C-alpha positions, 0 to 999 in steps of 0.5 A: 512482477507476478500476477499473484494477488495477495490481500493486504491491510493498509495500516499507515499512509503518507504521501510516498509510503504505505505500511501494509499488513499482508496475508503473507510475506513480501520480498524486500525490494520487490516491485508490487502493484496495489489496488486500494479500497478507500474508506467510507465507500470512496471507491477503489484506486487505479493501479498503484506501483510501489517498491517494498522497502522493509519487511518485519514480523510484528505480533505474529504478523508481517509488516511491510513498508512500501515506497510509492513509485507511481500514483496517478493524479486522482489517487494522489488527491485521494491519498492527500485527503486521507492524510489531511483527515487523519 
């Protein structure tokens, strides 16, 4: 795993998957470490680990789908809260 930081925007959240709009291309099947800034000033996640399961171009931008492989309990609850409020 590279130490390169790449800004992304989360566009869809589910219990085990995030859809991201990265500033650049992510390689399919790459392992990634993410930090999420939760909405409404709810803070930042700890490290979330995921595997890129698909990448596609959409409207001139990249869309990457990642499967979450490691999420601690605090972040799991935060994600559940986001899903419940959506």
